[in-house]
C-alpha positions, 0 to 999 in steps of 0.5 A: 805257705810257699805258693810259688817256690820262688823264695829260698828255704831259710828266708823266714830266718833271715827276715826274723833276724833282721826284724828282731835285731833291728837297731833302729826300733821297728823296721819299715813294713817293706824290706828287700834283703838279697833280692827278696822282698819282705812285706809285713804287718804286726797285729797283736804281737804277731807278724804277718809276712809275705815274701816275693822275688817280683815287684808288686804293689806294697800297699796291696800286699799290706792290705791283704795281710791286714785282711788275713789277720781280720779273717783269722780273728773273725773265725778264731775269736781272738788273734793270738799265737795260741789260737793260730796253733790250735786252729792250724787246720782252719787257718790253712783252709782259710788260706787255701780259699783266700789265695790261689797260687799266692794271688788274692781271691775272696777275703770276705768273712761272710763269703768264706763261710760257704767254702770253709767246713772246719769249726774253730777250736775255742781258746780261753783268753 
């Protein structure tokens, strides 16, 4: 989701090519390509990525991405591409509650239950 409109369209393609075709194995979790910072973490084969043009604390962003993955898993039951696809509306609602214009708000699963109204769609493992 593009919160501030600061990153150019196509930045996801640039990131994906850099990570997929990395010659040195797994790339570092923080990359700067053409003035855009890419911070990411990998969970269950899924890449959770944050992009920004501004300097920010990499450890804070990586921690946020880890918490997003944990909350998605808590709500969906399993963290997989299929569960994210089937629960896209729920994931979008969670993102809206956890982030305000890209700034972290509340990432606690229990606290979010008061604000999230969509039910998860079960995914068979």
